[in-house]
N, C-alpha and C positions, 0 to 999 in steps of 0.2 A: 387498458393498454390496447392500442390498435396495431394490427399487423401481426406477422408471424415470423419468428426467427430473429437472430441477432441484428441483421441489417435493418429490418423494419423498426426495431426498438431504437437503433442508432439514428435513423432518419427522424424519429419522433423526438429526439433529444433526451432520451432516457439514459441515465448514467448511474452506475452503482455508487453507493456512498462509501467513502474511506473513513474509518474511525481511527483516531489516535490511540495507540496502545497504552499510552501513559495516562491520559485523562478520560478516554472513552468518547470524547466529542467528535463531531463530524468535521473533517478537514476540508476547509473551503478552498485552499490553494495547494494542489498536489505538487507544485514545483518547490514548495518550501519544506517538504517532508525530509526528515533525517532518518535514513534507513540504517538500522543496526542489524548486525548478524543475528540470525535466530539462535536462541539458546534455551536449554531446558529450564533454567532458573528464572527466566523472564516472567514478570508478573504483568498481567493484562487487566486494564480497567474494563468495567462493564460498559458496553456501547450504549449511548443514549442519543437523544435528538438535538441537544444543544451544540452550538459550534465549539470546536476546539479552541482553547485559549493559550495553548503551549507555544513557546517560541524557541525552537521549531517543534512542529508536531513529530511524534516518534512512531515509527512502524518497525517491528521486528521481523524483517524479511529481506531478501536480496533485492536491490533496486531493479526495476523492470528492464532497464537498458543493459544491465550487466548480466542478467540471467542468474540461475542458481549455480551451485557448486559443480553440478554435472556438466555445465556449459563452459567450463574453463578451457581456454585456448592453449595454455602452456602445459607441458608435461608434468610439472611439479605442482600445478594448481595455483601458483603465484600469479599475480597480475603482471602484465608485461610492462 
């Protein structure tokens, strides 16, 4: 990898891989991800290098645009 720091990596086109938590495959299109709330009982597949074949791919975490539970904008934590 050439460069130093996050900006240099971005300019080179390097992006981290997102793995489906259901099958463990690499998610090719992040816009198709079905985000599910994190839970202690969720079982995660072992990540591997094959593409994800799930429709839709599953990730157990809060969607990046919504943030986590600490980022709630309403006093009761409910979505507006």
